[in-house]
C-alpha positions, -999 to 999 in steps of 0.1 A, spaced: -460 -608 288 -449 -603 324 -416 -588 314 -432 -565 289 -458 -554 315 -431 -545 340 -410 -527 315 -439 -506 303 -454 -499 337 -434 -473 356 -448 -483 390 -440 -520 386 -406 -513 370 -397 -490 400 -406 -518 424 -384 -542 406 -355 -518 401 -355 -508 438 -350 -544 447 -385 -556 458 -391 -593 449 -418 -587 424 -437 -615 405 -465 -611 380 -488 -640 378 -519 -637 357 -537 -605 367 -519 -602 401 -487 -586 413 -470 -604 442 -442 -589 463 -424 -616 483 -401 -615 513 -420 -589 534 -406 -590 569 -431 -590 598 -436 -599 634 -461 -626 644 -481 -632 675 -452 -649 692 -429 -619 684 -410 -640 659 -396 -625 627 -413 -640 596 -415 -632 559 -447 -631 539 -461 -620 505 -483 -591 495 -507 -596 466 -527 -571 446 -549 -575 417 -539 -553 387 -558 -528 367 -544 -528 332 -548 -508 300 -535 -532 274 -498 -540 284 -493 -514 312 -508 -506 345 -533 -478 353 -543 -464 387 -554 -491 411 -592 -494 413 -592 -505 449 -571 -501 480 -574 -536 494 -543 -558 494 -539 -595 503 -513 -614 523 -497 -648 525 -485 -656 560 -496 -650 596 -513 -618 605 -486 -591 610 -483 -577 646 -465 -549 664 -433 -556 683 -453 -566 714 -471 -593 694 -504 -575 690 -522 -576 657 -518 -545 636 -554 -533 638 -548 -503 616 -548 -524 585 -569 -554 597 -598 -562 574 -605 -599 568 -587 -631 577 -597 -661 557 -577 -686 536 -587 -683 500 -575 -690 465 -574 -661 441 -566 -682 410 -533 -687 392 -524 -709 422 -523 -679 445 -534 -686 481 -540 -659 507 -545 -659 544 -555 -623 551 -567 -591 534 -558 -556 546 -574 -522 542 -556 -489 545 -571 -463 522 -555 -429 518 -579 -400 513 -572 -398 476 -566 -435 471 -534 -449 457 -520 -432 426 -501 -463 414 -490 -498 424 -456 -486 437 -474 -463 462 -498 -491 471 -473 -518 478 -447 -496 496 -473 -480 518 -484 -515 531 -448 -527 532 -437 -499 556 -466 -505 580 -459 -543 581 -421 -540 581 -417 -513 608 -422 -536 639 -398 -562 624 -372 -535 618 -375 -524 654 -366 -559 665 -339 -564 639 -325 -535 620 -310 -557 593 -343 -569 579 -353 -557 545 -379 -563 519 -354 -555 491 -337 -587 480 -329 -578 444 -342 -612 434 -367 -613 405 -392 -641 399 -399 -632 363 -388 -656 337 -393 -653 299 -390 -683 277 -375 -662 249 -348 -647 271 -312 -659 269 -310 -653 307 -323 -675 335 -335 -644 353 -342 -608 343 -314 -584 336 -326 -559 362 -293 -540 360 -301 -528 325 -337 -518 335 -324 -500 366 -299 -481 346 -323 -476 317 -298 -490 291 -321 -517 277 -322 -501 243 -284 -501 241 -282 -537 254 -307 -548 227 -281 -539 201 -261 -570 212 -289 -594 207 -291 -622 181 -253 -626 179 -235 -659 180 -202 -651 197 -171 -674 197 -143 -672 222 -112 -691 211 -90 -698 241 -103 -699 277 -70 -689 294 -68 -657 315 -80 -632 290 -105 -655 273 -122 -664 305 -127 -628 314 -141 -621 280 -166 -648 287 -174 -633 321 -183 -600 304 -200 -613 273 -222 -637 294 -238 -607 310 -251 -594 276 -281 -607 257 -262 -623 228 -280 -653 213 -252 -679 218 -217 -681 233 -194 -708 219 -162 -717 238 -132 -733 220 -103 -747 240 -89 -782 244 -70 -777 276 -79 -789 311 -87 -764 339 -56 -767 362 -43 -750 393 -23 -723 376 -54 -713 356 -73 -706 388 -49 -677 396 -56 -658 363 -93 -665 358 -125 -649 373 -139 -666 404 -123 -688 430 -125 -726 423 -122 -750 452 -95 -776 455 -122 -802 447 -129 -783 414 -93 -785 405 -91 -822 412 -118 -829 387 -95 -817 359 -124 -807 337 -119 -792 303 -118 -755 305 -148 -751 282 -168 -775 304 -157 -759 336 -167 -724 325 -199 -735 308 -210 -750 341 -205 -717 359 -218 -692 334 -248 -713 324 -263 -703 358 -269 -669 342 -269 -674 304 -289 -702 288 -270 -706 256 -233 -714 262 -218 -742 242 -186 -761 250 -162 -772 222 -136 -790 242 -110 -795 215 -83 -774 200 -90 -756 167 -69 -771 139 -71 -769 101 -98 -796 100 -123 -780 123 -119 -743 116 -153 -744 98 -169 -744 133 -162 -707 134 -181 -699 103 -214 -698 121 -202 -672 145 -211 -635 140 -182 -623 160 -150 -641 174 -126 -632 202 -92 -647 195 -74 -653 228 -47 -677 220 -9 -673 217 1 -701 193 10 -684 161 4 -710 134 -32 -717 144 -39 -680 151 -29 -672 115 -51 -700 102 -80 -687 122 -76 -652 110 -74 -662 74 -105 -684 77 -125 -655 93 -113 -630 67 -122 -654 39 -158 -657 53 -162 -619 60 -163 -623 97 -156 -597 124 -131 -605 151 -108 -591 178 -74 -605 186 -59 -599 221 -23 -601 233 -2 -595 264 36 -591 262 53 -589 297 89 -592 307 108 -588 340 131 -559 344 149 -559 377 122 -568 402 93 -553 383 73 -562 353 69 -541 321 51 -547 289 20 -539 268 -15 -551 264 -29 -551 228 -64 -553 212 -66 -555 174 -99 -552 156 -110 -564 122 -143 -562 104 -153 -566 68 -155 -528 65 -118 -523 76 -86 -525 57 -74 -558 70 -38 -554 59 -30 -538 93 -34 -572 110 -2 -587 97 19 -558 111 3 -557 145 -4 -593 155 24 -616 165 24 -650 149 56 -663 165 54 -698 180 66 -687 214 49 -717 231 74 -740 213 103 -721 228 112 -738 261 130 -707 272 100 -684 265 82 -668 294 44 -666 291 38 -642 319 1 -636 326 -15 -619 357 -52 -618 364 -55 -580 365 -37 -577 331 -59 -605 316 -90 -587 329 -78 -554 315 -71 -570 281 -106 -585 282 -122 -552 292 -105 -534 263 -117 -561 239 -153 -562 251 -156 -524 251 -144 -523 215 -168 -551 206 -197 -531 221 -185 -500 203 -186 -519 170 -222 -528 176 -234 -493 188 -237 -500 225 -210 -474 231 -205 -445 208 -175 -450 186 -163 -417 170 -128 -425 158 -132 -463 152 -97 -473 163 -84 -505 149 -56 -512 173 -51 -502 210 -21 -507 231 -17 -500 268 18 -496 282 21 -508 318 50 -487 330 40 -454 314 2 -458 316 -1 -446 280 -29 -458 257 -20 -455 220 -47 -460 194 -42 -465 157 -70 -458 132 -57 -474 100 
């Protein structure tokens, strides 16, 4: 209810999108982390609370100008109480577990038009003395207290609401996404997909997370992290579960006997090099009418520089899948002791970006006019070549 109320109420949504630490509790709106000066000229932080006047699931114009406060009474920079807003000082409980210490009154001639105006008017009065003592203080933390039990996130996606792309993001909901291979590209795919509202993310990889992996994956693991020798899937699940609730670790290699685990996926990113199992995965996905993207990087050293290509190949049940066998390499390069598997973080990230953008295009997040099936980026020329059949 609180998320719906904020999204449908322009004044509350604006408070949240501008970074104020907004919480809805029962019939009250709370804005936390308001900087103020106390009697001892110390910098403190308090909470402003206002009752809400609602029309169904959205706010209407506030029916009163009084606002409540948790904390000491705000003062000016000399430590004198701000008498301009002083109204009543008494500890009280408003319900919903909300305690207050003071109530303030500062009524404009025409009243407050909305809750954004009401809160920000009081915030500016209270914050100004604190700002004069420390110009770095701010009431805008970009932390949101709202939680929804049906959300896949542990906190609100305020980026989507601030950018007004919620309707586009919703097109990615209810998908079970599999990522096969958590090396450089696969780990970046996870980084990007974990920030979308997909229903579940399943990670498939039997390798340990080792030191060389740290130099081509997102983030910066400590030496203590590396000494733990966690499975890649467990290592990345631990990190990204801070944001996304439904990440599942499958810490074993996919082989013929367990390919059935992919059948419950709605979409699969294939981010492995080994040719035999890649071919088996693709055949299994095609047999079960699944959509997937295969990624690849081919780099070689020429002189003292690197050249090569980055590839993204797409396949859905609506496509002519015969193009896959011409464009995807199924050579067992990992078995060749002389083969060089060069991967660099920026190229892995670019490969993942290309794959995730295409995935979002397939599902309507981005407009997809030409519906390319294969894209290759040439590093030394900067050319992007797309194929449509």
